[in-house]
C-alpha positions as CSV (number, residue, x, y, z in Angstrom):
1,M,0.0,0.0,0.0
2,T,1.5,3.3,-1.0
3,E,0.9,6.3,1.1
4,T,1.3,10.0,0.0
5,M,1.4,13.0,2.3
6,D,-0.9,15.9,1.8
7,Y,-0.6,19.2,3.8
8,P,-3.5,21.5,4.8
9,M,-3.2,25.1,3.8
10,T,-2.8,27.9,6.3
11,R,-4.8,31.2,6.2
12,Q,-1.8,32.8,4.5
13,G,-2.0,30.3,1.6
14,V,1.0,28.2,2.4
15,R,1.2,24.5,3.3
16,N,1.2,23.8,7.0
17,L,4.0,21.2,7.3
18,D,3.3,20.6,11.0
19,Y,0.1,18.6,10.3
20,P,0.6,16.2,7.4
21,I,-2.4,14.1,6.3
22,A,-1.5,10.6,5.1
23,K,-3.5,9.5,2.1
24,T,-3.7,5.8,1.1
25,T,-4.2,5.1,-2.6
26,S,-6.0,1.7,-2.0
27,G,-9.0,3.3,-0.1
28,V,-9.0,0.7,2.6
29,N,-8.8,2.3,6.0
30,V,-10.5,-0.3,8.3
31,G,-8.6,-3.1,9.9
32,K,-9.5,-6.8,9.4
33,G,-11.0,-7.3,12.9
34,E,-13.1,-4.2,12.5
35,R,-14.3,-5.3,9.1
36,T,-15.4,-8.7,10.4
37,T,-17.2,-7.1,13.4
38,S,-18.9,-4.5,11.2
39,T,-20.1,-7.1,8.7
40,I,-21.6,-9.4,11.4
41,G,-23.1,-6.5,13.4
42,G,-24.6,-5.0,10.2
43,A,-26.2,-8.3,9.3
44,V,-27.7,-8.5,12.8
45,L,-29.0,-5.0,12.7
46,A,-30.5,-5.5,9.2
47,G,-32.1,-8.8,10.4
48,I,-33.7,-7.0,13.4
49,G,-34.9,-4.3,11.1
50,L,-36.6,-6.8,8.8
51,T,-38.5,-8.4,11.7
52,W,-39.6,-5.1,13.2
53,G,-40.9,-3.3,10.1
54,G,-42.1,0.3,10.1
55,M,-39.9,3.3,10.3
56,E,-37.8,1.9,13.1
57,G,-37.1,-1.2,11.0
58,L,-36.1,0.9,8.1
59,L,-33.6,2.8,10.3
60,F,-32.1,-0.5,11.5
61,I,-31.9,-1.8,7.9
62,A,-30.1,1.4,6.8
63,A,-27.6,1.3,9.7
64,G,-27.0,-2.4,9.1
65,G,-26.5,-1.8,5.4
66,A,-23.9,0.9,6.1
67,L,-22.0,-1.4,8.5
68,I,-22.1,-4.2,5.9
69,Y,-20.7,-1.8,3.3
70,R,-18.0,-0.7,5.7
71,G,-17.1,-4.3,6.5
72,M,-17.1,-5.6,2.9
73,S,-15.3,-2.6,1.3
74,G,-12.9,-1.9,4.1
75,H,-13.6,1.8,3.6
76,C,-15.1,4.1,6.2
77,P,-16.0,7.7,5.1
78,A,-16.0,8.9,8.7
79,Y,-12.4,7.6,9.2
80,Q,-11.4,9.2,6.0
81,A,-12.8,12.6,7.1
82,V,-10.8,12.7,10.3
83,G,-7.7,11.0,8.9
84,I,-7.9,7.7,10.8
85,N,-6.5,4.5,9.3
86,T,-6.7,1.2,11.3
87,A,-5.8,-1.0,8.4
88,E,-2.6,-3.1,8.7
89,H,0.4,-1.5,7.0
C-alpha cells in the first residue's frame, strides 16, 4: 500500500507542514478485525430491522447496510474525514 502525504493550507495560503495528512491510494482504512465485526453487526441490525418493520425497522436496515458496506469494502468515510487508518500496513 502506497501512502502519500498531503498538507493542509494555512490562512496565509502556504502548506502547514506541522500537520501532514496521510492518504492511502487503496481506499482501505479499516482493519481486518473491525471489518469482520462491522459485517456481522450490520447483518444482525439488518435482520432485526426486517423483523420489526415500520420506520424503526427501516432505520435499523439502513444502519445495518452501512455497516455491511464498511465491512465488505474496508472503507469508512468517517475515518477518511478525520484521517484515521486502522488497516494493517
